[in-house]
C-alpha positions in Angstrom: 0.0 0.0 0.0 2.8 2.4 0.8 4.4 2.5 -2.7 0.9 3.2 -4.2 0.6 6.2 -1.9 4.0 7.5 -3.0 3.1 7.1 -6.6 -0.2 9.0 -6.0 1.7 11.8 -4.2 4.2 12.0 -7.1 1.3 12.2 -9.7 -0.5 14.8 -7.6 2.7 16.9 -7.4 3.2 16.7 -11.2 -0.4 17.7 -11.8 0.0 20.6 -9.5 3.2 21.7 -11.3 1.5 21.5 -14.6 -1.5 23.4 -13.3 0.7 26.1 -11.9 2.6 26.4 -15.2 -0.6 26.7 -17.2 -2.0 29.2 -14.7 1.2 31.2 -14.9 1.2 31.1 -18.7 -2.4 32.3 -18.7 -1.6 35.2 -16.4 1.3 36.1 -18.7 -0.9 36.1 -21.8 -3.5 38.2 -20.0 -0.8 40.7 -19.0 0.7 40.9 -22.5 -2.8 41.4 -24.0 -3.7 44.1 -21.4 -0.5 46.0 -22.2 -1.3 45.9 -25.9 -4.7 47.5 -25.4 -4.4 51.3 -25.9 -5.1 53.4 -22.8 -7.4 55.6 -25.0 -9.0 54.8 -28.4 -7.3 56.1 -31.6 -8.3 59.5 -32.8 -8.9 60.1 -36.5 -9.2 63.5 -38.2 -11.0 63.8 -41.5 -12.2 66.6 -43.7 -14.5 66.2 -46.7 -14.4 68.9 -49.4 -17.5 69.2 -51.7 -17.3 71.5 -54.8 -20.4 73.6 -55.1 -19.1 75.7 -58.0 -20.9 73.3 -60.4 -23.7 70.7 -60.2 -21.5 67.7 -61.0 -20.2 66.9 -57.5 -20.3 63.2 -56.8 -22.9 62.1 -54.3 -20.9 60.6 -51.4 -22.4 58.7 -48.4 -21.5 58.7 -44.8 -20.4 55.0 -45.0 -18.1 55.8 -48.0 -16.3 58.8 -46.6 -15.5 56.9 -43.4 -13.9 54.0 -45.2 -10.4 55.5 -45.2 -10.2 55.6 -41.5 -11.5 52.1 -41.1 -14.3 52.9 -38.7 -16.2 49.7 -39.5 -13.1 47.6 -38.9 -12.5 49.3 -35.5 -15.7 50.9 -34.4 -14.2 52.0 -31.0 -12.1 54.8 -32.6 -12.7 58.5 -32.1 -13.5 60.6 -35.1 -13.3 64.4 -35.7 -14.8 65.2 -39.1 -15.5 68.4 -41.0 -17.4 69.0 -44.2 -16.2 72.0 -46.2 -17.5 73.4 -49.5 -15.8 75.2 -52.3 -17.6 78.2 -53.7 -17.0 81.7 -55.1 -15.1 82.8 -52.0 -11.9 82.0 -50.2 -13.8 81.6 -46.9 -16.6 79.1 -46.9 -18.9 77.5 -44.4 -18.1 74.2 -42.8 -19.8 71.7 -40.5 -18.1 69.7 -37.8 -19.1 66.3 -36.4 -17.5 64.1 -33.8 -17.8 60.5 -32.6 -16.3 59.9 -29.2 -14.1 56.9 -28.8 -14.4 54.0 -26.3 -12.1 51.3 -24.9 -13.7 48.2 -26.3 -13.2 46.1 -23.1 -15.4 48.6 -21.3 -17.9 49.1 -24.1 -21.1 47.6 -25.3 -20.7 46.2 -28.9 -24.4 46.4 -29.7 -24.7 49.9 -28.4 -21.5 51.0 -30.1 -22.8 49.7 -33.5 -25.9 51.8 -33.1 -23.9 54.8 -32.2 -21.7 54.4 -35.3 -24.8 53.9 -37.5 -26.3 57.2 -36.2 -23.0 58.9 -36.9 -22.9 57.7 -40.5 -26.5 58.8 -41.0 -25.6 62.3 -39.7 -22.9 62.6 -42.3 -25.2 61.2 -44.9 -27.8 63.9 -44.1 -25.2 66.7 -44.1 -23.8 65.7 -47.5 -27.3 65.4 -49.0 -28.2 68.9 -47.7 -25.1 70.4 -49.2 -25.6 68.7 -52.6 -29.2 69.9 -52.7 -28.1 73.5 -52.5 -27.9 75.4 -55.8 -24.5 75.2 -57.6 -23.2 76.9 -60.7 -21.2 79.6 -59.0 -19.4 82.1 -61.3 -15.9 81.6 -59.9 -14.2 78.7 -58.2 -11.8 79.4 -55.3 -10.2 76.1 -54.6 -6.6 76.6 -53.5 -7.0 79.0 -50.7 -9.6 77.1 -48.6 -8.0 73.8 -49.5 -4.5 74.7 -48.3 -5.8 76.4 -45.2 -7.7 73.4 -44.1 -4.9 70.9 -44.9 -2.5 73.0 -42.9 -4.9 73.0 -40.0 -5.1 69.2 -40.2 -1.3 68.9 -40.4 -0.9 70.7 -37.1 -3.1 68.2 -35.3 -2.1 65.0 -33.5 -4.0 62.0 -34.7 -3.7 58.3 -35.5 -5.0 58.9 -39.1 -5.5 62.2 -41.0 -7.6 61.9 -44.1 -8.8 64.5 -46.6 -11.3 63.7 -49.4 -12.0 66.2 -52.2 -15.1 65.6 -54.4 -14.7 68.1 -57.3 -12.7 69.0 -60.4 -10.2 71.3 -58.7 -10.6 73.9 -61.5 -9.2 77.1 -60.0 -11.0 80.1 -61.4 -10.0 83.3 -59.7 -8.3 86.6 -60.6 -5.0 85.2 -59.4 -5.2 82.1 -61.6 -7.8 80.6 -63.8 -7.5 77.3 -65.6 -10.1 78.6 -68.1 -7.7 81.4 -69.3 -5.5 80.2 -72.2 -2.4 82.0 -70.8 -2.9 80.5 -67.3 -3.7 77.1 -68.7 -0.5 77.2 -70.8 1.5 78.4 -67.8 0.3 75.5 -65.7 1.1 73.1 -68.5 4.6 74.4 -69.2 5.7 76.1 -66.0 3.7 74.7 -63.0 6.3 76.0 -60.6 5.2 79.6 -61.5 1.6 78.7 -60.8 2.8 77.4 -57.4 4.4 80.8 -56.8 1.3 82.6 -57.7 -0.9 80.5 -55.4 1.6 80.5 -52.6 0.3 84.0 -51.5 -2.6 82.2 -50.0 -0.4 79.8 -48.1 2.2 77.1 -48.5 1.9 73.4 -47.5 3.1 72.6 -44.0 4.5 69.2 -43.1 1.9 66.8 -44.6 3.6 63.7 -43.3 0.9 61.1 -42.3 -1.8 62.9 -44.3 -3.7 60.9 -46.9 -5.5 63.0 -49.6 -8.0 61.5 -52.0 -9.0 63.5 -55.2 -12.2 62.1 -56.5 -13.7 63.3 -59.8 -14.9 61.7 -63.1 -14.5 64.0 -66.1 -17.4 64.1 -68.5 -15.7 65.7 -71.6 -12.3 65.7 -73.2 -11.8 69.3 -72.1 -12.6 68.4 -68.5 -10.3 65.4 -68.6 -7.4 67.6 -69.9 -8.0 70.3 -67.3 -8.4 67.7 -64.5 -5.2 65.9 -65.4 -3.3 69.2 -65.2 -4.9 70.3 -61.9 -4.9 67.0 -60.1 -1.3 66.4 -61.3 -0.4 69.9 -59.9 -1.9 69.1 -56.5 -0.4 65.6 -56.4 3.1 66.9 -56.9 2.6 69.8 -54.5 1.1 67.7 -51.7 3.4 64.7 -52.1 6.4 67.2 -52.0 5.1 68.1 -48.6 5.0 64.5 -47.4 1.4 63.5 -48.0 0.1 60.4 -49.8 -2.2 61.4 -52.7 -4.7 59.2 -54.5 -6.5 60.2 -57.7 -9.5 58.4 -59.1 -13.1 58.6 -60.5 -14.3 57.1 -57.2 -13.1 56.6 -53.7 -11.0 53.5 -53.7 -9.2 52.5 -50.5 -8.6 48.8 -50.9 -4.9 49.1 -51.6 -4.1 52.2 -49.5 
């Protein structure tokens, strides 16, 4: 009987050691996981630009414009979003929206989904309201409000910074107009001089970490030529300041 008791004692000790090791490993995994969880949710800054100088602006949706910041992939993030319009004037109206972030371990997934849905619908409604306003303005002031807002975004601390422009980028002011033959030729042959002209409204700050999407679908050969020139000008200007610039007929973020 005595040897059996000793064997049982040895087996029990082995089981206890294994249990202790497993428990220790579990504690270690939990600690590593807890350390990896951010103290606060990521903050994303986004600005949507909608061109009201013509009636062709693409109808965006709340779900679409939030794609680049991956809100549906990580719904616990914080979002600070602005919608700006381009019109006749350098200074235009804007609307601001915010979605507070939450730490997912402390949140309610079902409630959070409803909150994100409501946020998307707010953005939807704001975009529809802007697109329902009359367009067809005489002049198009693009550069001044564009560079001012991008420089504001560049000064902010955020996990992601995204700007989306829905419009043709056709500058049409006294300083420069793509519709004037001499200005169009200047842009085509000496874009650095156009850069100098527009610099009086501001120069790009450090755009590192900023993603800029230029979204427009030309409808005529002339529009296509103008847009290639203007979008190419902005791409070179902004990438020279450190931004990533994507140009397309629609908002495509799959490979970004």
